[in-house]
C-alpha positions, 0 to 999 in steps of 0.5 A, a space after each residue: 610783460 612789464 619790467 616789474 613783472 619780471 623782477 625789475 623796478 619799473 612799468 616799462 612793457 617788454 614783449 618777445 616771441 620766445 623766453 630766450 628773446 625775453 631774457 635778452 630784452 630784459 637784460 638789455 633793459 635792466 643794464 641800460 635803465 636800472 644799474 643797481 637792479 642789474 648788479 643784484 640780478 648778476 649777483 643772483 645769477 652768479 649764486 644760482 644761474 637758474 633761479 631767475 628763470 625758474 621763478 619768472 619763466 612760468 609767469 611769462 608762459 602764462 602771460 
């Protein structure tokens, strides 16, 4: 999947064997490359820790 497909701003491709691994890779990628997006994702996580996963895990599973 791309960063953009997971809610980020770029087309960098990320791959993982498990959802937890993908979350870790996406988190590292966003923190290293998109600090503004990282702040937005942190705010979303603080408001609703499950929101991002509920939205993007089904997309990952079907990819």
